[in-house]
N, C-alpha and C positions, 0 to 999 in steps of 0.2 A: 345141222351137226358142223363142228369146229372142231379140228384137230386141234391137238394139244400137244405142239413141237418142242416145247424143252424137258423134254421127260428123260435123261438120261442116266449114266449109271452106276448111280448109288442108290442105297440098299434101303435108305427113307430118304425121305420126298417129300417135301409142303409145297404144295402149290395153290396161288389163289389167284384164281379163272371168276374175269368180268361176268355179273353176270343179271341180265338186266337193271335196277338200280342197286344191285346187292352184291355178290360173288359168291362163289363157290369152293368150300379151302377142301381143297384132296388133300391129303394123305397114299401114298403109298410105300409098302414096304414090300419089299422081297425075303422070305422065308429060303433060307438056300441047306438048309436041312430038306426041304419038302418039294425047293427049285420048283416053289411055285410064287405069284407077288399076288396080293391081297390089296386094300384098300378100303378105306375113313373117306367118310364123304361128311361137309358141315354145312349146308345153306341157312338161314335166318336160324329156326331155334329147334330144328332137325339136324339130327345127326342119324348115321347108318358107319357100322365099324366092323373091318373083321373080312368083306362078300372081296372073296376068292376072283378074280379075271378070267373073266372064261373068253377066249373066241369065240363073236356074231349071236350073243347074250347078253338081252336086258339085265343087266344086276341090282334094276330097284323096280322094275316094278308094277313091286307092292307095296311099295311108299309113296307113293300116290303124289310122287313130287314134278316138277313142273322139267325136271332134267333128268337126264339118265346115261349112262354109261357104254358104249361099246367098244371095245374090242376087233380091229381089224385081222387077219392072215394073207401078210405080204410072201407069204413063201409058196402059201399055197401046200404048204405039205398038214396044214386041219390040225394041227398041235398049239392046245393053250401058251404063254408066255410062259418061256418054264427057264429061262437065263437071264442071270444079271441083265448083260448086251441086249435080248432083243429088241426093246425100243429105240433105244442109241442107235442100233443096227438099223430098225425100221424094217423086220422081220414080223414084229406087229406093230400097230398103230392103234392110239387108242384114243376117239372122241367125244365129245361133246355133246349129246343129242341138248338141245332144248324146244322150246316151250310148243313150236310149229310142230316140228319131228315129232311130240307129244302127241301132239293133237291128232298125229295121221294115226299113230300107233296106236291109241288111246279108244279114236273115233268121238272122242267130245275134247267140250273145251278144258284145256286141267290151267288150274288157279298159279297166279303166278308170287 
């Protein structure tokens, strides 16, 4: 599990995360009208779009990928990220779960 440390207050962000011998492209979007964060992710020939970020939730469990993202609530409020500044101010943190984490969660090896 790796903390993504370069999340800021921009409403649209693109991050390339090294993953094995490839990379995951993570696009974060903040929707101010509904005060929610969403993401798109691309890995090799797989793309998932429009996923709402929620605290303590596996966001791509049914996608059968060797990674997932999890958001933690550092304020103990139990609230999903809803402010533009939530990640930069560290009220919430986002981690990428890697293949070994996904194996523990699923109980079976995952293809990379």
